[in-house]
C-alpha positions in Angstrom: 66.9 114.1 104.3 63.1 113.6 104.3 62.5 117.4 104.3 65.1 117.9 101.7 63.6 115.1 99.5 60.2 116.7 99.8 61.6 120.0 98.8 63.4 118.5 95.8 60.1 116.8 94.8 58.4 120.2 94.9 61.0 122.4 93.2 61.5 119.9 90.3 58.5 121.7 88.9 59.4 125.0 87.2 56.5 127.0 88.7 57.4 126.0 92.3 61.1 126.4 91.6 60.5 129.9 90.3 58.4 131.0 93.2 60.4 129.4 95.9 64.1 129.4 94.9 64.9 132.8 96.5 63.0 131.9 99.6 64.7 128.5 100.2 67.2 128.6 103.1 69.9 126.7 101.2 72.3 127.1 104.1 70.0 124.9 106.1 70.1 122.1 103.5 72.8 119.5 103.2 75.3 120.1 100.4 73.8 117.4 98.2 70.4 119.1 98.3 72.0 122.6 97.7 73.8 121.3 94.6 70.7 119.7 93.2 68.4 122.7 93.7 71.0 125.1 92.1 71.4 122.7 89.2 67.6 122.5 88.7 67.9 126.2 87.9 70.6 125.4 85.3 68.3 122.7 83.9 65.4 125.1 83.5 67.7 127.5 81.7 68.9 124.8 79.3 65.4 123.5 78.7 63.2 126.6 78.7 60.2 124.6 77.5 60.4 122.1 80.4 57.8 122.4 83.1 59.3 119.6 85.2 62.8 118.3 85.5 63.1 115.1 83.5 65.5 113.0 85.7 66.8 111.1 82.6 67.9 114.3 81.0 69.0 115.8 84.3 71.7 113.3 85.1 73.9 114.2 82.1 73.4 117.9 82.8 74.4 117.3 86.4 77.5 115.3 85.4 78.5 118.1 83.0 78.2 120.6 85.9 80.2 118.5 88.2 82.9 116.8 86.1 85.2 116.1 89.1 82.7 114.0 91.0 83.8 110.5 91.6 81.7 107.7 90.2 80.5 106.6 93.6 79.4 110.2 94.4 77.5 110.3 91.1 75.9 107.0 92.1 74.7 108.6 95.4 73.2 111.5 93.5 71.6 109.2 91.0 69.9 107.4 93.9 68.4 110.7 95.1 67.3 111.5 91.5 65.6 108.1 91.4 63.5 109.1 94.5 62.3 112.3 92.9 59.8 110.7 90.5 57.0 110.7 93.1 55.0 113.9 93.2 53.8 115.3 96.5 50.2 115.4 97.6 48.5 118.7 98.2 48.7 118.0 102.0 52.4 117.3 101.7 52.9 120.5 99.8 51.0 122.6 102.4 53.0 121.0 105.2 56.3 121.6 103.5 55.5 125.2 102.8 54.6 125.8 106.4 
């Protein structure tokens, strides 16, 4: 999940999401990462002024998109969201993009 976590930290930014979304091999990501990346797109549509996904605002959006998720599954996703507050260094971004 380290690669997936790095990718999520990168595409939480609108600019990177917009430039990379169509190039991300979603089928190579785990289902949790796939759902989050797709939902980042929904978030950016709902909040057109946002340049970065605000995780406090994202959780309610995520829950509304996945109403059938069990509380323990929502908790697992919330843990991932909590790990997305850190931004990547330039070296990390370059490594990830390679």
